[in-house]
C-alpha positions as CSV (number, residue, x, y, z in Angstrom):
1,M,33.2,-25.4,-40.6
2,L,32.2,-28.7,-39.0
3,N,31.8,-32.2,-40.2
4,Q,29.5,-34.6,-38.4
5,M,31.6,-36.2,-35.6
6,P,31.3,-40.0,-35.3
7,V,31.3,-41.4,-31.8
8,S,31.9,-45.1,-31.2
9,R,32.4,-47.6,-28.5
10,K,35.1,-49.9,-29.9
11,V,37.3,-48.5,-32.6
12,M,38.1,-45.4,-34.6
13,V,40.1,-44.6,-37.7
14,T,40.7,-41.1,-39.1
15,S,42.9,-40.0,-42.0
16,P,43.0,-37.2,-44.6
17,H,41.5,-39.4,-47.4
18,Y,38.2,-41.2,-47.0
19,L,39.5,-44.3,-49.0
20,A,42.4,-44.7,-46.6
21,S,40.1,-44.4,-43.6
22,A,37.9,-47.1,-45.2
23,V,41.0,-49.3,-45.6
24,G,41.8,-49.0,-41.9
25,S,38.2,-49.8,-40.9
26,S,38.2,-52.9,-43.2
27,I,41.4,-54.2,-41.6
28,L,39.9,-53.8,-38.1
29,Q,36.8,-55.6,-39.2
30,K,38.9,-58.5,-40.5
31,G,40.4,-59.0,-37.1
32,G,43.4,-56.8,-37.4
33,N,44.5,-54.5,-34.5
34,A,45.4,-50.8,-34.5
35,Y,48.9,-51.6,-35.7
36,D,47.8,-53.6,-38.7
37,A,45.2,-50.9,-39.6
38,A,47.9,-48.1,-39.2
39,V,50.3,-49.8,-41.6
40,A,47.4,-50.5,-44.1
41,V,46.2,-46.8,-43.9
42,S,49.8,-45.5,-44.3
43,A,50.3,-47.7,-47.4
44,A,47.0,-46.6,-48.9
45,L,47.7,-43.0,-48.3
46,G,50.9,-43.4,-50.4
47,V,48.6,-44.4,-53.3
48,V,45.5,-42.2,-53.0
49,Y,47.4,-39.1,-51.7
50,P,50.5,-39.3,-53.9
51,H,51.2,-35.5,-53.7
52,M,51.6,-35.7,-49.9
53,T,53.2,-39.1,-49.2
54,G,54.4,-42.4,-50.7
55,L,57.0,-45.2,-50.7
56,G,59.7,-42.6,-51.3
57,G,59.1,-40.7,-48.1
58,D,59.5,-40.9,-44.3
59,A,57.0,-41.8,-41.5
60,F,56.9,-41.5,-37.7
61,F,54.7,-43.7,-35.4
62,L,53.8,-42.8,-31.9
63,I,52.3,-45.7,-30.0
64,H,50.4,-46.6,-26.8
65,D,50.3,-50.4,-26.4
66,G,47.2,-51.6,-24.7
67,A,48.6,-54.8,-23.2
68,S,51.7,-53.3,-21.6
69,G,50.7,-49.7,-21.2
70,E,54.0,-48.7,-22.8
71,I,54.3,-45.5,-24.8
72,T,56.9,-45.8,-27.5
73,A,57.7,-44.4,-31.0
74,Y,59.4,-45.4,-34.2
75,N,61.5,-42.9,-36.1
76,G,61.2,-43.8,-39.7
77,S,63.3,-41.0,-41.1
78,G,66.1,-41.6,-43.6
79,R,69.7,-40.6,-43.5
80,S,71.7,-38.7,-46.2
81,A,73.9,-40.6,-48.6
82,A,77.3,-41.7,-47.2
83,G,79.3,-40.0,-49.9
84,I,78.0,-36.4,-49.6
85,H,78.5,-33.4,-47.4
86,A,78.1,-29.6,-47.7
87,D,81.2,-29.2,-49.9
88,T,79.7,-31.6,-52.5
89,F,77.2,-29.0,-53.5
90,K,79.5,-26.1,-53.0
91,A,81.9,-27.7,-55.5
92,M,79.1,-27.6,-58.0
93,G,78.7,-23.9,-57.5
94,M,75.6,-24.1,-55.4
95,N,74.9,-22.2,-52.2
96,A,71.9,-24.3,-51.3
97,I,70.7,-27.9,-52.1
98,P,68.2,-28.0,-55.0
99,Q,64.6,-28.2,-53.9
100,R,63.5,-30.4,-56.8
101,G,65.0,-33.1,-59.1
102,V,67.3,-36.0,-58.5
103,L,69.9,-33.9,-56.6
104,S,67.3,-33.1,-54.0
105,A,66.6,-36.8,-53.3
106,I,69.6,-37.3,-51.1
107,T,68.0,-39.1,-48.1
108,V,67.0,-42.8,-48.0
109,P,63.2,-43.2,-47.7
110,G,62.3,-44.6,-44.3
111,M,58.6,-45.4,-44.5
112,V,58.7,-49.0,-45.7
113,D,61.1,-49.9,-42.9
114,A,58.8,-48.2,-40.4
115,W,55.8,-50.3,-41.6
116,W,57.8,-53.5,-41.2
117,E,59.1,-52.7,-37.7
118,V,55.7,-51.7,-36.4
119,W,54.0,-54.7,-37.9
120,S,56.8,-57.1,-36.8
121,R,56.6,-56.0,-33.2
122,Y,52.8,-55.6,-32.9
123,G,50.9,-56.7,-35.9
124,R,48.6,-59.7,-36.2
125,L,47.4,-60.1,-39.8
126,P,49.7,-61.3,-42.6
127,W,52.0,-58.6,-44.1
128,E,50.8,-59.1,-47.6
129,Q,47.2,-58.5,-46.6
130,L,48.0,-55.1,-45.1
131,L,49.5,-53.8,-48.4
132,E,46.8,-55.4,-50.6
133,P,44.4,-52.4,-50.6
134,A,47.2,-50.1,-51.6
135,E,48.2,-52.4,-54.4
136,Q,44.7,-52.6,-55.6
137,Y,44.1,-48.9,-55.6
138,A,47.4,-48.5,-57.5
139,E,46.7,-51.2,-60.1
140,K,43.0,-50.7,-60.7
141,G,42.9,-47.0,-59.9
142,C,41.3,-44.5,-57.4
143,P,39.4,-41.3,-58.0
144,V,41.4,-38.0,-58.0
145,S,40.4,-36.1,-54.9
146,R,39.7,-32.4,-54.6
147,N,43.0,-31.8,-52.8
148,L,45.1,-33.8,-55.3
149,R,43.4,-31.9,-58.2
150,L,44.3,-28.5,-56.6
151,W,48.0,-29.6,-56.3
152,L,48.1,-30.9,-59.8
153,E,47.0,-27.5,-61.1
154,R,49.6,-25.7,-58.9
155,D,52.4,-28.1,-60.0
156,E,51.5,-28.5,-63.6
157,D,54.8,-27.2,-65.0
158,F,57.1,-29.8,-63.3
159,I,54.5,-32.6,-63.6
160,M,54.3,-32.1,-67.4
161,G,58.1,-31.7,-67.5
162,H,59.0,-35.1,-66.0
163,S,57.8,-37.9,-68.1
164,P,57.1,-40.5,-65.3
165,L,54.9,-37.9,-63.6
166,R,53.2,-36.9,-66.8
167,A,52.4,-40.5,-67.7
168,V,50.6,-41.0,-64.4
169,F,48.9,-37.6,-63.8
170,A,48.3,-36.5,-67.4
171,P,47.9,-39.9,-69.3
172,Y,45.8,-38.3,-72.0
173,G,47.9,-35.2,-72.5
174,T,46.1,-33.0,-69.9
175,L,46.0,-33.2,-66.1
176,L,43.5,-35.6,-64.6
177,Q,40.3,-33.9,-63.2
178,E,38.7,-34.4,-59.9
179,G,36.8,-37.7,-59.9
180,E,38.7,-39.2,-62.8
181,L,40.6,-42.5,-62.3
182,L,44.2,-42.3,-61.2
183,V,46.0,-45.5,-62.2
184,Q,49.6,-46.2,-61.1
185,T,50.6,-49.6,-62.5
186,E,54.3,-49.2,-62.0
187,L,53.7,-48.2,-58.4
188,A,51.5,-51.3,-58.0
189,A,54.3,-53.5,-59.3
190,S,56.7,-52.0,-56.7
191,I,54.1,-52.6,-53.9
192,R,53.8,-56.2,-55.0
193,L,57.6,-56.6,-54.6
194,I,57.3,-55.3,-51.1
195,Q,54.4,-57.6,-50.4
196,A,56.5,-60.6,-51.5
197,G,59.8,-59.6,-50.1
198,G,59.1,-57.5,-47.1
199,R,61.2,-54.5,-46.2
200,D,64.3,-56.1,-47.6
201,S,62.9,-55.9,-51.1
202,F,63.0,-52.1,-50.8
203,Y,66.4,-51.8,-49.2
204,T,68.5,-54.7,-50.5
205,G,66.3,-56.6,-53.0
206,E,65.0,-56.1,-56.6
207,L,63.2,-52.9,-55.9
208,A,66.3,-51.4,-54.2
209,D,68.3,-52.3,-57.3
210,R,65.8,-50.6,-59.6
211,L,65.7,-47.5,-57.6
212,T,69.4,-47.0,-57.0
213,S,70.4,-47.9,-60.6
214,A,68.0,-45.3,-62.0
215,I,69.1,-42.7,-59.5
216,R,72.7,-43.1,-60.4
217,E,72.0,-43.1,-64.1
218,D,70.2,-39.8,-63.7
219,G,73.1,-38.2,-61.8
220,G,71.8,-38.7,-58.3
221,M,73.8,-39.5,-55.1
222,L,72.0,-42.3,-53.3
223,A,73.8,-45.6,-53.8
224,P,72.9,-49.2,-53.1
225,Q,74.9,-49.2,-49.9
226,D,72.9,-46.2,-48.6
227,F,69.7,-48.2,-49.0
228,A,71.2,-51.3,-47.5
229,A,72.5,-49.5,-44.5
230,H,69.2,-47.9,-43.6
231,K,67.5,-48.7,-40.3
232,G,64.9,-46.7,-38.4
233,E,64.9,-46.5,-34.7
234,W,62.7,-47.2,-31.7
235,V,62.8,-44.2,-29.5
236,K,61.4,-42.9,-26.2
237,P,58.9,-40.0,-26.7
238,V,59.4,-36.7,-25.0
239,S,56.6,-35.2,-22.9
240,T,55.3,-32.5,-20.6
241,E,52.4,-32.1,-18.3
242,Y,49.7,-29.5,-19.2
243,R,46.5,-29.0,-17.3
244,G,46.8,-32.4,-15.7
245,Y,47.4,-34.2,-19.0
246,Q,50.6,-35.7,-20.3
247,V,51.4,-34.5,-23.8
248,H,53.8,-36.8,-25.8
249,Q,55.8,-36.1,-28.9
250,M,58.6,-37.5,-31.0
251,P,62.1,-36.7,-29.8
252,P,64.6,-35.0,-32.2
253,N,65.2,-35.1,-35.1
254,S,61.5,-34.2,-34.9
255,Q,60.4,-30.7,-34.1
256,G,57.8,-32.2,-31.7
257,F,59.5,-30.7,-28.6
258,S,58.7,-27.2,-29.8
259,I,55.0,-27.6,-28.9
260,L,55.9,-28.9,-25.5
261,M,57.9,-25.7,-24.9
262,M,54.8,-23.7,-26.0
263,L,52.6,-25.5,-23.5
264,N,55.1,-24.9,-20.7
265,M,54.7,-21.2,-21.4
266,L,50.9,-21.2,-21.7
267,E,50.6,-22.9,-18.3
268,H,51.1,-19.5,-16.7
269,I,47.8,-18.1,-18.0
270,D,44.2,-19.1,-17.7
271,L,43.8,-19.3,-21.5
272,S,40.1,-19.9,-21.3
273,S,39.7,-16.3,-20.1
274,V,41.2,-15.0,-23.4
275,G,38.7,-14.8,-26.2
276,R,39.6,-17.5,-28.7
277,T,39.0,-15.2,-31.7
278,S,40.4,-12.1,-30.0
279,P,43.5,-10.2,-31.2
280,E,45.0,-10.9,-27.8
281,F,44.8,-14.6,-28.4
282,Y,46.6,-14.5,-31.8
283,H,49.2,-12.2,-30.5
284,L,50.0,-14.4,-27.6
285,M,50.2,-17.5,-29.8
286,A,52.6,-15.7,-32.2
287,E,54.9,-14.7,-29.4
288,V,54.9,-18.2,-27.8
289,V,55.6,-19.7,-31.2
290,K,58.6,-17.3,-31.7
291,K,60.2,-18.3,-28.4
292,A,59.9,-22.0,-29.1
293,F,61.1,-21.7,-32.7
294,R,64.1,-19.6,-31.7
295,D,65.5,-22.7,-29.8
296,R,64.1,-25.2,-32.3
297,D,66.0,-23.5,-35.2
298,R,69.2,-23.1,-33.1
299,Y,69.4,-26.8,-32.0
300,L,67.3,-29.1,-34.0
301,T,69.0,-31.7,-36.2
302,D,70.1,-35.4,-35.9
303,P,70.9,-35.9,-32.2
304,D,73.6,-38.4,-33.3
305,F,75.6,-35.4,-34.6
306,R,74.9,-32.5,-32.2
307,E,73.9,-32.3,-28.6
308,I,70.4,-31.0,-28.1
309,P,69.8,-29.7,-24.5
310,L,66.3,-31.2,-24.2
311,N,66.3,-31.4,-20.4
312,Q,66.8,-27.6,-20.3
313,L,64.5,-26.8,-23.1
314,L,61.6,-28.8,-21.7
315,S,62.1,-27.8,-18.0
316,K,59.3,-25.9,-16.3
317,T,62.0,-23.5,-15.1
318,Y,62.9,-22.6,-18.7
319,G,59.2,-22.3,-19.5
320,D,59.0,-19.7,-16.7
321,E,61.9,-17.7,-18.2
322,L,60.4,-17.6,-21.7
323,W,57.0,-16.6,-20.3
324,N,58.6,-13.8,-18.3
325,E,60.3,-12.6,-21.6
326,I,56.8,-12.4,-23.2
327,Q,55.2,-10.7,-20.3
328,S,58.0,-8.1,-20.0
329,A,57.7,-7.1,-23.6
330,P,55.3,-4.4,-24.8
331,L,52.1,-5.4,-26.6
332,V,53.8,-5.4,-30.1
333,A,55.1,-8.1,-32.4
334,Q,58.6,-9.0,-31.4
335,P,61.1,-9.5,-34.2
336,F,62.1,-13.0,-35.3
337,L,63.1,-14.6,-38.6
338,S,62.0,-18.2,-38.9
339,K,63.2,-20.9,-41.2
340,T,61.3,-21.5,-44.4
341,I,59.9,-25.1,-44.3
342,G,58.0,-27.4,-46.6
343,Q,54.5,-28.2,-45.6
344,D,53.1,-31.3,-47.3
345,T,52.2,-34.2,-45.0
346,A,49.5,-36.8,-44.2
347,Y,48.5,-37.5,-40.6
348,A,46.3,-40.4,-39.4
349,A,45.3,-42.2,-36.2
350,V,43.8,-45.5,-35.2
351,V,42.4,-46.7,-31.8
352,D,41.2,-50.3,-31.3
353,Q,39.1,-52.1,-28.7
354,E,42.2,-53.6,-27.1
355,G,43.4,-50.2,-25.9
356,N,46.0,-49.8,-28.6
357,A,46.5,-46.3,-30.0
358,V,48.6,-45.4,-33.0
359,S,49.3,-41.7,-34.0
360,F,51.3,-41.6,-37.2
361,I,52.4,-39.2,-39.9
362,Q,54.2,-39.4,-43.2
363,S,55.5,-37.1,-45.9
364,L,57.5,-36.5,-49.1
365,Y,58.4,-33.1,-47.7
366,F,57.3,-30.8,-50.6
367,D,54.2,-31.5,-52.7
368,F,55.2,-34.4,-54.9
369,G,58.5,-34.5,-53.0
370,A,61.5,-34.2,-55.3
371,A,59.2,-34.3,-58.3
372,Y,61.4,-37.2,-59.4
373,V,60.6,-40.8,-60.1
374,P,63.5,-43.3,-60.6
375,G,63.1,-45.4,-63.7
376,E,59.9,-47.4,-64.0
377,T,59.3,-47.8,-60.3
378,G,56.4,-45.4,-59.8
379,V,58.1,-44.3,-56.6
380,I,58.1,-40.5,-56.1
381,M,61.2,-39.7,-54.1
382,Q,61.2,-37.3,-51.1
383,N,63.2,-34.1,-51.1
384,R,63.6,-34.0,-47.3
385,G,67.4,-33.6,-47.7
386,S,67.0,-30.3,-49.4
387,F,66.4,-28.7,-46.0
388,F,69.9,-29.5,-44.9
389,S,72.1,-26.3,-44.6
390,L,75.4,-25.9,-46.4
391,D,76.6,-23.5,-43.7
392,S,79.1,-25.4,-41.5
393,T,78.1,-23.3,-38.4
394,D,74.5,-24.5,-38.7
395,A,73.4,-27.5,-36.5
396,N,71.6,-28.9,-39.5
397,V,74.5,-28.7,-41.9
398,L,74.7,-31.5,-44.4
399,E,76.9,-34.4,-43.3
400,P,77.2,-38.0,-44.4
401,N,74.7,-40.5,-43.0
402,K,72.7,-37.8,-41.2
403,R,69.0,-37.3,-40.6
404,S,67.7,-33.8,-41.2
405,F,65.8,-31.4,-39.0
406,H,62.3,-33.0,-39.4
407,T,58.9,-31.4,-39.4
408,L,56.9,-34.6,-38.8
409,M,55.4,-34.8,-35.3
410,P,52.5,-37.0,-34.4
411,G,50.9,-36.2,-31.1
412,L,49.5,-38.3,-28.2
413,V,47.8,-37.1,-25.0
414,T,47.4,-39.4,-22.0
415,R,45.4,-39.0,-18.8
416,N,46.3,-41.3,-15.8
417,G,48.4,-43.4,-18.2
418,K,45.6,-44.0,-20.7
419,P,45.2,-42.5,-24.2
420,Y,43.0,-39.5,-24.2
421,M,43.8,-37.7,-27.5
422,L,45.6,-38.5,-30.7
423,L,46.2,-35.6,-33.0
424,G,48.4,-34.3,-35.8
425,T,48.3,-32.2,-38.9
426,Q,49.9,-31.4,-42.3
427,G,51.9,-28.2,-42.5
428,G,55.6,-27.8,-41.9
429,E,56.1,-25.0,-39.4
430,G,52.3,-25.1,-39.0
431,Q,52.3,-28.5,-37.4
432,P,53.1,-27.4,-33.8
433,Q,50.9,-24.4,-34.2
434,T,47.8,-26.3,-35.5
435,Q,48.4,-28.9,-32.8
436,L,48.5,-26.0,-30.3
437,S,45.2,-24.8,-31.7
438,V,43.5,-28.2,-31.4
439,L,45.0,-29.0,-27.9
440,T,44.0,-25.7,-26.4
441,G,40.6,-26.0,-28.1
442,V,39.9,-29.2,-26.3
443,L,41.8,-28.8,-23.0
444,D,41.3,-25.1,-22.4
445,Y,38.1,-24.1,-24.2
446,G,36.2,-27.4,-23.6
447,L,35.4,-28.1,-27.3
448,T,34.9,-31.5,-29.0
449,I,37.8,-32.7,-31.2
450,Q,35.7,-31.9,-34.3
451,E,35.0,-28.3,-33.0
452,A,38.6,-27.8,-32.1
453,I,39.8,-28.9,-35.6
454,G,37.2,-26.6,-37.1
455,L,38.4,-23.5,-35.2
456,P,39.8,-20.5,-37.2
457,R,43.4,-21.2,-37.8
458,W,46.6,-19.3,-37.9
459,V,50.2,-20.1,-39.1
460,Y,53.1,-17.9,-38.1
461,G,56.2,-18.2,-40.2
462,R,58.2,-17.2,-43.2
463,T,56.7,-17.3,-46.7
464,W,58.8,-18.7,-49.6
465,G,60.6,-15.9,-51.4
466,E,59.7,-13.3,-48.7
467,E,62.2,-11.5,-46.5
468,G,60.2,-11.4,-43.2
469,D,57.8,-13.4,-41.1
470,T,54.1,-13.4,-41.7
471,M,51.1,-14.2,-39.5
472,R,48.8,-16.0,-42.0
473,V,45.2,-16.2,-40.8
474,E,42.1,-17.8,-42.3
475,N,39.6,-15.3,-43.7
476,R,37.1,-16.1,-41.0
477,Y,38.2,-13.3,-38.8
478,H,36.5,-10.0,-38.2
479,D,38.3,-7.2,-40.0
480,D,39.0,-5.4,-36.7
481,V,40.9,-8.3,-35.3
482,C,43.4,-8.3,-38.2
483,E,43.5,-4.5,-38.1
484,T,44.5,-4.6,-34.4
485,L,47.1,-7.3,-35.1
486,A,48.6,-5.2,-37.9
487,R,48.6,-2.1,-35.6
488,W,50.6,-4.2,-33.1
489,G,53.2,-4.8,-35.7
490,H,52.2,-8.2,-37.1
491,N,52.5,-8.7,-40.8
492,V,49.1,-10.2,-41.4
493,E,48.1,-12.1,-44.5
494,I,44.6,-13.4,-45.1
495,R,44.4,-16.9,-46.5
496,A,41.5,-19.2,-47.4
497,P,40.7,-22.1,-45.1
498,W,41.3,-24.6,-47.9
499,D,44.7,-23.2,-48.6
500,D,47.2,-25.9,-47.7
501,I,49.3,-23.5,-45.6
502,M,46.5,-24.1,-43.0
503,G,47.0,-27.9,-43.2
504,Q,44.6,-30.8,-42.7
505,S,44.3,-32.0,-39.1
506,Q,42.8,-35.2,-37.8
507,G,42.1,-36.3,-34.2
508,I,40.6,-38.9,-31.8
509,V,39.5,-38.3,-28.2
510,I,38.7,-41.1,-25.8
511,R,36.3,-39.9,-23.2
512,E,36.2,-41.0,-19.5
513,D,33.1,-43.1,-20.2
514,G,35.0,-45.0,-22.9
515,M,33.3,-43.5,-25.9
516,I,35.6,-42.6,-28.8
517,S,35.1,-39.4,-30.9
518,G,36.8,-39.1,-34.2
519,A,37.3,-36.1,-36.4
520,A,38.6,-35.3,-39.9
521,D,39.5,-31.9,-41.1
522,P,36.8,-30.3,-43.3
523,R,39.6,-28.5,-45.1
524,G,40.6,-31.8,-46.7
525,D,39.3,-35.1,-48.2
526,G,39.3,-37.1,-44.9
527,M,36.9,-39.1,-42.9
528,A,36.7,-40.6,-39.4
529,I,35.1,-44.0,-39.2
530,G,34.2,-45.9,-36.0
531,W,31.8,-48.4,-34.5
């Protein structure tokens, strides 16, 4: 399972859709830098990959600035409406927030603000130019990709049941087929408003008025003042050292720290001595994941509302303790019940010849988010807020103006202060696990970034509607490996490589000689382009 891996000297762009990668390449060829290209790619993905991302979602950017050497990040996640809390839904007789519909769209989309902030601080080309490819693909159309077609089939019932979605994805009465033209004229008009008015058009201007008026008319809870109050945040990434490399992640409310905890545990073993497709490897990965997720689920939420003991969780001493717990346990699956998390995301990365590196990720949370489009805006709203708990004892309980526990986690690895690897993936609870697979593939097993992304993949977690946890593995394993794992107590479920539970990963590696390798996941529709 390998794509041909491009190697370049100057620049590299990779994304989960070939058209978005081409957009980033075009921006770089026109004199833009990595920040310009990242914003343009992000906007294009919101058009050509509308089941995964869009104007109605969130985005995180993890950045290495070539001029200053600074590593920083922008948290583009939205807060819940000011007028709601857990009792709001309990009063309606609900014991959980709805996963679809206008009542699931309770957090302000943060992506447009994130574009504006990244571009304002670092960009070079005119703002309107960066959004032009997205506007054109929306207005004139783009071909339906294989992955989009698969999700249209899976989600046919609610797409056909919501007229704004039906008008776009089934304009002739039946769902669009792979290769047919997807035209989104209302979305194009919304993008033009953002081109003309910048971020303010989305949060306080005409588009904000259209969005919030429709949401309120449809019985939703987001108000104009919620949009007007939105502001993302420049934050300091968290990091740990692993095998002589520095691995950087987004701080909470992102789950990024969980993979750093996993690496702190794995430092205690020569992983390269463990067969990469052996049952011992997958058992070890499952147990390491459980330890990190136990603390992630206990603490993770908006740090403005709850204290998260990051210094303790990321300390090498605590990593020692967790590793000793694993080593002292018998060779059987240890019990743990994880959270059930949405998995639909788009990750991309850009490196330019000035030493700038941007690792970024965006999402609507579920496929097609809330499955709700306000009015005639063409904007599919995210349902990120549906992950809030209604349990007052839970750290992630719904409260006013709060950011939810967030799955999005772009990754960046540096060596001697210079970017070495950019990586990320689709996949909810699979994001830290797939990053772990790719990181260890490169750093422990000596693989290229393309080979590491192509490795057989696992995702440990809880399946929707199921009572217990499952170790889902690709059907590229020898039967005896799965039989051994099952004998050790793991609930093993075989999944196809192209099943989205396995996610789509992208990555870039900058070698010591300055050559840049880019990779796109063969499980998706992506492409890496460099020169």
